[in-house]
N, C-alpha and C positions, 0 to 999 in steps of 0.2 A: 113506384112499386117498392114495397118494403117486405123483407124476408125476416122472419123471427124464428128462433129456435129455443126450445125449452129442453134442458137435460135434467133428469132426476136420477140420482143414485139412492138406492134404498135397500133395506134389509126386510125380508119377508118373514114375519113372525110365525106364520103357520105352515111353513114349507118343511116337510120331513123327508122329501125325496125330490129329485129333479122333475118328476111328473107333477107333483104339487106346485112347484115353482112355475113350471111352464103353463099350467092351467091358470094360475093367477096372472102371470104376465100377459098371456093371450087375452084374458078377459079385460085387463086394463087397456090394452091396445085396441081391441075391437070396440069396446064401449066408448072410448075416447074418440075414435075415428067416426063412429056413428053419431055420437051426440054433438061433437064440435067440428066435424068435417076437416080434420087435419091429417097430415101424414105422420106415421109413427113407426118406430122400430126399436127392438132391443139392440143396443150398440156395444155392450160390454158385459163381462161376467157370465157368459153363456153357460158354462159348465160348473159354476159355483152354486152350491145348493141353496143358500138363502140370501143371495145378494144379486142385484140386477141394476142395470142402468138403461133407461129408456130415453129416446130423443123424439121430440114432436116438432114438426115444422109447419109453417103457414106463410102464405104470401098474400098480402093485402095492399089495398091502395091507401089505407089509413094506418099510420104507425101506432097510434093510441089503441085502435081496435085490435090490431095484432097482439100487442102486449097484453091487453085486457083478456083476450081469448085464451092466451097461454096461462095467465094467472088463474082464470076460471078452471082450466084443465087441472092445474096443480091442486087447487082447492078441492075439486071433485075427487081426484085420486086419493088425496090425503084423508078425506073424510069417509070414503067408501071402502077402502081396502085395508087389510091387516098388515100395514107396513110401517116401518120407521125410516123416515127420510134422513139420510146422512148428508146429502148435498143436493142443491139445485141451482140452476142458473138460467136466466132468460137473456138471450142476446139478440140484438136487432141489427140489420144492415140496411 
């Protein structure tokens, strides 16, 4: 059993209110969960207007598959949403 976690810290370019931010964050979480079947949550910067940190977790029987799935999530988010990634990390256990 392998547990993998992806954390992404980013700035939301098109957030002019907390409502805008939450709409974008909610969309990222829901689409990632639906498309990649992972657990996801906003883990930091809850009340900061244009910054967020999300974490995604997956448990797999194959270490390479877990890491690949998280890399795919990162690529999907970065190419789909108006964000600027400031930091990201993939960790496996």
